[in-house]
C-alpha positions in Angstrom: 0.0 0.0 0.0 1.2 3.5 -0.8 0.6 6.7 1.3 0.4 10.1 -0.4 -0.3 13.5 1.0 -3.6 15.1 0.3 -2.2 17.5 -2.2 -0.7 15.0 -4.6 -3.6 14.4 -6.9 -2.2 14.4 -10.4 -0.3 11.2 -10.2 0.1 8.3 -12.7 0.9 4.9 -11.3 1.8 1.8 -13.4 3.0 -1.6 -12.2 4.7 -3.9 -14.7 6.2 -7.4 -14.5 9.7 -6.1 -13.7 9.4 -2.3 -13.2 7.0 0.1 -11.7 6.6 3.7 -12.7 5.1 6.8 -10.9 4.7 10.0 -12.8 4.1 13.2 -10.8 4.3 16.7 -12.3 7.5 16.7 -14.4 9.2 13.7 -12.7 9.1 10.0 -13.6 10.1 7.6 -10.8 11.3 4.2 -11.8 11.4 1.2 -9.4 12.8 -2.3 -10.1 10.6 -4.9 -8.4 13.3 -7.4 -7.7 16.2 -5.1 -6.7 16.6 -1.8 -4.8 17.3 0.0 -8.0 15.7 3.5 -8.2 15.9 6.1 -10.9 14.2 9.5 -11.6 13.9 11.4 -14.8 12.8 15.0 -15.0 11.1 16.3 -18.2 10.5 19.8 -19.4 6.7 19.5 -19.1 4.2 17.8 -16.8 3.4 14.1 -17.3 -0.1 13.7 -18.6 -0.2 9.9 -19.1 1.8 6.7 -18.8 1.5 3.4 -20.6 3.8 0.4 -20.0 4.6 -3.1 -21.0 7.5 -5.4 -19.9 9.9 -3.7 -22.2 9.3 0.1 -22.0 7.3 3.0 -20.6 5.6 5.6 -22.8 5.3 9.0 -21.3 2.9 11.6 -22.7 3.8 15.2 -21.8 1.6 18.3 -21.5 3.5 19.9 -24.4 2.4 17.0 -26.7 5.7 15.1 -26.8 5.6 11.4 -26.5 8.8 9.9 -24.9 9.8 6.2 -24.7 11.9 5.0 -21.8 13.7 1.6 -21.9 14.5 0.7 -18.3 16.9 -2.1 -19.2 19.1 0.1 -21.4 18.2 3.2 -19.4 17.5 5.0 -22.7 15.1 7.8 -23.4 13.9 8.6 -26.9 11.2 10.9 -28.5 8.6 9.3 -30.7 7.6 11.4 -33.7 5.0 9.6 -35.9 1.9 11.8 -36.1 1.1 13.0 -39.6 3.8 11.1 -41.5 1.1 9.5 -43.6 -0.6 12.8 -44.5 -0.4 13.7 -48.2 -2.4 17.0 -47.9 -1.1 20.2 -46.2 -4.7 21.0 -45.3 -4.9 17.9 -43.2 -4.3 18.1 -39.4 -2.3 15.6 -37.5 -4.0 16.4 -34.1 -2.5 15.6 -30.7 -2.3 12.4 -28.7 -5.1 12.0 -26.2 -5.0 8.3 -25.1 -2.3 5.7 -24.8 -2.3 1.9 -24.2 0.5 -0.6 -24.2 0.4 -4.4 -24.6 3.3 -6.8 -25.3 2.5 -7.0 -29.0 0.5 -3.8 -29.6 1.1 -0.1 -28.6 -1.8 2.2 -29.3 -2.1 6.0 -29.5 -5.3 7.8 -30.1 -5.4 11.5 -31.2 -7.8 14.4 -31.0 -8.7 13.8 -34.7 -9.9 10.2 -33.8 -6.9 8.7 -35.5 -5.8 5.3 -34.0 -2.2 4.3 -34.3 -0.5 1.0 -33.6 2.7 3.1 -33.2 4.1 4.2 -35.5 1.5 3.0 -38.1 -1.9 4.6 -38.7 -4.6 1.9 -38.2 -7.8 3.8 -38.9 -9.6 7.0 -38.2 -13.0 6.8 -36.3 -15.9 8.9 -37.5 -16.0 12.5 -36.2 -19.1 11.9 -34.1 -17.2 9.2 -32.0 -15.7 10.6 -28.8 -13.0 8.4 -27.2 -13.3 8.0 -23.4 -10.7 5.3 -22.6 -8.3 2.9 -24.3 -6.8 -0.2 -22.7 -4.6 -3.1 -23.9 -3.9 -6.8 -23.2 -0.9 -8.7 -24.5 -2.2 -8.7 -28.1 -5.5 -6.8 -28.1 -7.1 -3.4 -27.4 -10.4 -2.1 -26.2 -11.7 1.4 -26.8 -14.6 2.9 -24.9 -16.6 5.9 -26.3 -18.5 8.5 -24.4 -21.7 7.0 -25.7 -20.9 3.7 -24.0 -19.9 1.7 -27.0 -16.9 -0.7 -26.9 -14.6 -1.4 -29.8 -12.0 -4.2 -29.9 -9.1 -5.1 -32.2 -5.8 -7.0 -32.3 -5.1 -10.6 -31.5 -8.2 -12.8 -30.8 -7.0 -16.4 -30.5 -8.2 -16.6 -26.9 -11.6 -14.9 -27.4 -10.4 -11.6 -26.0 -12.0 -9.5 -28.8 -15.5 -10.5 -27.5 -17.2 -11.0 -30.8 -17.8 -14.8 -30.6 -15.0 -15.7 -33.0 -11.5 -17.1 -32.5 -9.4 -15.2 -35.0 -5.7 -14.7 -35.3 -5.9 -11.0 -35.7 -8.4 -8.2 -36.5 -6.6 -5.1 -37.5 -9.6 -2.8 -37.5 -11.6 -1.7 -34.5 -15.0 -3.3 -34.4 -17.9 -2.8 -32.1 -18.2 -5.6 -29.5 -21.6 -6.9 -30.6 -22.0 -8.9 -27.5 -22.4 -5.7 -25.6 -25.0 -4.2 -28.0 -27.7 -2.3 -26.1 -25.5 -2.1 -23.0 -24.2 1.4 -22.0 -20.6 0.8 -20.8 -18.9 3.2 -18.4 -15.6 1.4 -17.8 -13.3 -1.1 -19.4 -10.1 -3.0 -18.6 -7.9 -5.6 -20.2 -4.6 -7.4 -19.5 -3.1 -10.7 -20.6 -5.7 -12.4 -22.8 -8.9 -11.2 -21.1 -11.2 -8.2 -21.1 -13.9 -6.7 -18.8 -16.5 -4.0 -19.0 -18.9 -2.3 -16.5 -22.3 -1.2 -17.5 -24.2 2.0 -16.3 -26.4 -0.3 -14.3 -23.5 -1.6 -12.3 -23.2 -5.0 -14.0 -19.9 -6.6 -14.9 -19.1 -8.4 -18.1 -15.9 -10.5 -18.8 -14.6 -12.5 -21.7 -11.4 -14.0 -23.0 -9.1 -16.8 -21.6 -10.2 -18.0 -18.2 -7.1 -20.1 -17.4 -6.6 -18.6 -13.9 -10.3 -17.9 -13.0 -9.8 -14.3 -13.9 -13.2 -14.0 -15.6 -14.9 -14.6 -12.3 -17.4 -17.1 -13.9 -18.4 -19.9 -11.6 -20.1 -22.2 -14.1 -17.8 -25.2 -14.5 -18.2 -25.0 -18.3 -16.0 -21.9 -18.3 -13.2 -23.3 -16.2 -9.8 -23.1 -18.1 -11.7 -22.3 -21.2 -11.8 -19.6 -23.9 -14.9 -17.5 -23.6 -15.4 -15.5 -26.8 -18.6 -13.6 -25.9 -19.1 -11.2 -22.9 -20.6 -13.0 -20.0 -22.6 -11.3 -17.1 -20.8 -12.0 -13.9 -22.7 -12.8 -10.6 -21.3 -12.3 -7.1 -22.0 -15.2 -4.9 -24.4 -14.3 -2.0 -24.3 -10.6 -2.9 -27.1 -9.7 -5.2 -27.2 -6.0 -4.4 -23.6 -5.1 -5.3 -23.1 -2.5 -8.0 -19.8 -2.4 -9.8 -18.3 1.0 -10.4 -14.8 0.3 -11.7 -12.8 -2.6 -13.1 -9.1 -3.3 -13.3 -7.3 -6.2 -14.9 -3.9 -7.9 -14.3 -2.6 -10.8 -16.3 -4.3 -13.5 -14.2 -6.8 -11.5 -12.1 -9.6 -9.0 -12.3 -10.3 -6.5 -9.5 -13.6 -4.5 -9.2 -14.7 -1.6 -7.0 -18.2 -2.2 -5.9 -20.8 -0.6 -3.5 -23.5 -2.3 -1.6 -26.9 -1.1 -0.4 -25.1 0.9 2.4 -23.1 2.7 -0.3 -19.9 1.6 1.3 -17.0 0.8 -1.1 -15.7 -2.8 -1.3 -13.0 -4.4 -3.4 -13.5 -7.9 -4.9 -11.1 -10.0 -6.9 -11.2 -13.0 -9.2 -8.4 -15.2 -10.4 -5.0 -15.3 -8.8 -4.9 -15.5 -5.0 -3.5 -12.1 -4.4 -4.5 -12.2 -0.7 -1.6 -14.4 0.2 0.9 -11.7 -0.9 -0.5 -9.2 1.7 0.3 -11.6 4.5 3.5 -12.9 2.9 2.2 -16.5 3.4 2.8 -17.3 -0.2 4.8 -15.6 -2.9 3.7 -17.6 -5.9 0.4 -17.0 -7.6 -2.2 -19.8 -7.9 -5.4 -20.0 -9.9 -8.8 -19.7 -8.2 -12.0 -20.7 -10.0 -14.3 -19.8 -7.2 -15.6 -16.6 -8.7 -15.2 -13.2 -7.2 -14.4 -12.9 -3.5 -14.1 -9.9 -1.2 -10.5 -8.5 -0.9 -9.6 -6.9 2.3 -6.6 -4.6 1.6 -3.8 -3.9 4.0 -5.4 -0.8 5.4 -5.4 0.1 9.1 -7.9 2.7 10.4 -10.2 4.9 8.4 -8.8 6.3 5.2 -10.1 9.6 3.9 -9.8 8.3 0.4 -8.8 4.9 -0.9 -7.9 4.4 -4.5 -7.5 0.9 -6.1 -5.6 -0.3 -9.1 -4.1 -3.4 -10.6 -0.7 -4.2 -12.1 0.4 -7.2 -14.1 0.8 -9.3 -10.9 -0.5 -7.0 -8.3 -3.4 -5.1 -6.8 -2.5 -1.8 -5.1 -4.2 0.5 -2.6 -3.5 4.2 -2.6 -4.3 5.9 0.7 -4.2 9.7 0.8 -3.4 11.1 4.2 -5.6 13.8 5.6 -2.6 16.1 6.3 
């Protein structure tokens, strides 16, 4: 668990398999998970967004620059790819608004609705579409619009695209038809699975359920590929409403509220609880569905934020002072 003072609000936190990154104002903090190695990089503008995979970290700055940092080689480079495909001086290249990194796909979306698998332009969405969020798994991406529609593209051999088909790759973003008629307010992806939260507080998951990360209790879904979004139930808790979802490689974490409006955290897949008590360092599958996750929080926190990394779930507590 991390403690932050109340004033530190604009902070980006990303946990990878080997390195963790924290961006605050103009400074990027790099931590190696397995050693005591620490490093800081100061940029000329504030950090707006971070996106990571096991090989690098993308840093979007307030001045529009996109920097790529390789922690193994300790090398920083600037990525300039916007507009290289334009053949008209009247066209506009826009600015980057959203980032997402997978192991085999790195996506940037722009203010002109252009979608890049960096550095190549994939497609441009219609002008009426407004992008709200973009996330990535190992090989696939999900995009959420302000209207609540979800698009998917990339690798789909493990059903992670959610369109009922097992395909090697789909290069173009397509609406996830299995969520037709459902207004979605949040999405998440990692590894080979995906998740979405509806405006009514329902959770849908799909993809590879090899670790129980889909939270589906029906035995037919155990260690199977699920290629269509499935509505998730919470055992013994019919009145829970899901507000946010986060994905790691083998786990899914949701923030929910009950009838008393108190916030709870539930988790499916890997047994992350054993890491809090240091009773077990390895991660094991769990096909028992979602279970309540009690974080390592002592006393009442003024504000508790939750997130997930590749192999982790983290709790961010903001001190009152």
